[in-house]
C-alpha positions in Angstrom: 21.8 -5.9 21.8 19.3 -3.5 23.5 21.7 -0.6 23.5 21.8 -0.6 19.7 18.1 -0.6 19.3 16.5 2.9 19.0 13.3 2.7 21.2 12.1 6.1 19.9 12.2 5.1 16.3 10.1 1.9 15.6 6.9 0.3 14.3 5.5 -0.7 17.7 2.6 1.6 17.4 1.8 0.2 14.0 2.1 -3.4 15.4 -0.1 -2.3 18.3 -2.8 -1.0 15.9 -2.6 -4.3 14.0 -2.9 -6.5 17.2 -5.8 -4.5 18.6 -7.6 -4.7 15.3 -7.3 -8.4 15.3 -8.4 -8.7 19.1 -11.4 -6.2 18.3 -12.5 -8.2 15.2 -12.4 -11.5 17.1 -14.5 -10.2 20.0 -16.9 -8.6 17.5 -17.6 -11.7 15.7 -18.3 -13.5 19.0 -20.5 -10.6 20.4 -22.6 -10.2 17.4 -22.8 -14.1 17.0 -21.5 -13.9 13.4 -19.5 -16.8 11.9 -15.9 -16.0 11.0 -15.2 -16.0 7.2 -12.5 -18.5 6.5 -10.5 -16.0 4.4 -10.4 -13.7 7.4 -9.4 -16.3 9.9 -5.8 -14.7 10.5 -7.4 -11.4 11.3 -10.2 -12.7 13.5 -8.1 -15.1 15.7 -7.8 -13.1 18.9 -5.0 -15.3 20.1 -2.8 -14.0 17.3 -3.2 -10.3 18.5 -2.7 -11.4 22.2 0.5 -13.2 21.2 1.8 -10.1 19.4 1.1 -7.9 22.5 2.9 -10.3 24.6 5.9 -10.6 22.2 6.1 -6.8 22.2 5.8 -6.6 25.9 8.5 -9.1 26.4 10.8 -7.1 24.2 10.0 -3.8 25.7 10.1 -5.0 29.2 13.7 -6.5 28.7 14.8 -3.2 27.0 13.4 -1.3 30.0 15.2 -3.6 32.4 18.3 -3.2 30.4 18.2 0.6 30.6 17.5 0.5 34.2 20.5 -1.7 34.7 22.6 0.7 32.5 21.4 3.6 34.6 22.3 1.9 37.9 18.7 1.6 39.0 17.7 -1.0 41.6 15.3 -4.0 40.8 12.8 -2.5 43.4 12.9 0.9 41.5 12.5 -0.8 38.2 9.3 -2.7 39.5 8.0 0.6 41.1 8.4 2.4 37.8 6.5 -0.4 35.9 3.7 -0.2 38.4 3.6 3.5 38.0 3.0 2.8 34.2 0.4 0.1 34.7 -1.8 1.0 37.6 -2.9 4.7 37.0 -5.1 3.6 34.1 -6.3 0.4 36.1 -7.2 2.4 39.2 -9.0 5.1 37.3 -11.0 2.5 35.5 -11.8 0.9 38.8 -13.0 4.3 40.1 -15.2 4.8 37.0 -16.7 1.4 37.3 -17.5 1.9 41.0 -19.0 5.2 40.4 -21.1 3.8 37.5 -22.3 1.0 39.7 -23.1 3.2 42.6 -24.9 5.9 40.6 -26.7 3.9 37.9 -27.1 0.4 39.4 -27.5 1.5 43.2 -25.0 -1.1 44.1 -23.4 -0.9 47.6 -19.7 -0.7 46.6 -18.6 -0.7 50.3 -19.9 -4.2 50.7 -17.4 -7.0 51.4 -18.4 -8.8 48.1 -17.7 -5.6 46.1 -14.5 -4.8 47.9 -13.3 -8.5 47.1 -14.3 -8.0 43.5 -12.3 -4.6 43.3 -9.2 -6.4 44.8 -9.5 -9.0 42.3 -10.0 -6.3 39.6 -6.9 -4.6 40.6 -4.4 -7.2 41.5 -5.6 -10.3 39.9 -7.3 -9.2 36.7 -10.4 -11.3 37.3 -12.7 -9.1 35.2 -13.1 -8.4 31.6 -9.9 -7.6 29.6 -7.9 -7.4 32.8 -7.0 -11.1 32.8 -3.6 -10.2 31.4 -2.6 -8.1 34.5 -1.2 -11.1 36.4 0.9 -12.3 33.4 2.2 -8.7 32.9 3.2 -8.4 36.6 4.8 -11.8 36.4 6.9 -10.6 33.4 8.0 -7.8 35.5 9.0 -9.9 38.4 10.8 -12.5 36.5 12.7 -9.8 34.3 16.1 -10.1 36.0 16.0 -13.9 35.8 15.1 -13.8 32.1 17.6 -11.0 31.4 20.6 -12.7 33.2 19.9 -16.1 31.8 19.6 -15.0 28.2 21.4 -11.8 27.7 24.4 -13.6 26.1 22.4 -16.1 24.1 23.3 -16.3 20.3 20.4 -15.5 17.8 20.1 -19.2 16.8 20.1 -20.6 20.3 17.5 -17.7 21.1 15.2 -18.9 18.1 15.4 -22.4 19.5 14.5 -21.2 23.0 11.5 -19.3 21.6 10.4 -22.3 19.5 10.6 -24.5 22.7 8.4 -22.1 24.7 6.1 -21.6 21.7 5.0 -25.3 22.2 3.3 -24.2 25.6 1.1 -21.9 23.5 0.3 -24.4 20.9 -0.8 -26.9 23.7 -2.2 -24.4 26.2 -5.6 -25.7 26.5 -4.5 -29.4 26.8 -1.8 -28.3 29.5 -4.3 -26.2 31.5 -6.9 -28.9 31.3 -4.2 -31.6 32.6 -2.8 -29.4 35.3 -6.3 -28.4 36.6 -6.9 -32.0 37.7 -3.8 -32.1 39.9 -4.7 -31.8 43.6 -3.6 -28.5 45.3 -2.3 -27.2 41.9 -5.4 -27.2 39.7 -7.1 -24.3 41.5 -4.3 -22.0 40.8 -4.2 -22.8 37.1 -6.3 -20.9 34.7 -6.1 -18.8 31.5 -3.4 -16.5 33.1 -1.0 -19.5 33.5 2.3 -17.8 32.6 3.9 -20.8 30.8 1.3 -20.2 28.0 2.6 -16.7 27.4 6.3 -17.1 28.3 
C-alpha cells in the first residue's frame, strides 16, 4: 500500500496549513477571551486540528517505517532517524528559552529546579505546545507493532479498526477522569494518554 503512494506529490502541506489554522484560531479565541461564533465552530475547535496532525503523523510514520523496512534498515536506526528529525528543533527551542530566561529574567538556569524543568521540556513535553512529544515518541516506538499487526488488513476492516479507536477520542475526558482515580495508575494518566490519539 505504501509503495504505491508517492510521498513527494501530496497535499500534506495544505492539510498542515488547515490544521495549524484551526489550532491557531482555537487558541486565539481562548487567549483573547472572545466567544467562538457558532458558525465558525468547526474551524475554531482545536481538537479537530490536533486530530488532523495525529492522523497525518500516523500515516507518515508508517510510511517512513515501511521505507526503512524496504531499505533493510534496523528498528534502532529508524528510531534514531526519527529522533534526528524531532529533536534539533526542540533542543534549539530549549536553548532559546534558557538564554531568554538567563538574560532577561535573571533566572538561575543551572539550578536543580530548572534542570528538572528542561528535562521535562525535552523528554516529557511538559511545557506549552510540547505536550504532544510523548505521544509522538510513543508512535515511533510502537511502529513495528502497528505495522506488522495491520499491514495486511483489508480497507473495510481497517475502517472498523479506526472507528473502534476513534471511540477513545470521543470519550477521552471521561476515560482520563476514570483512570486518574485508579491507585498507582492515575498519576501516569494525563492529556498525553496515548489511547486518546491512537
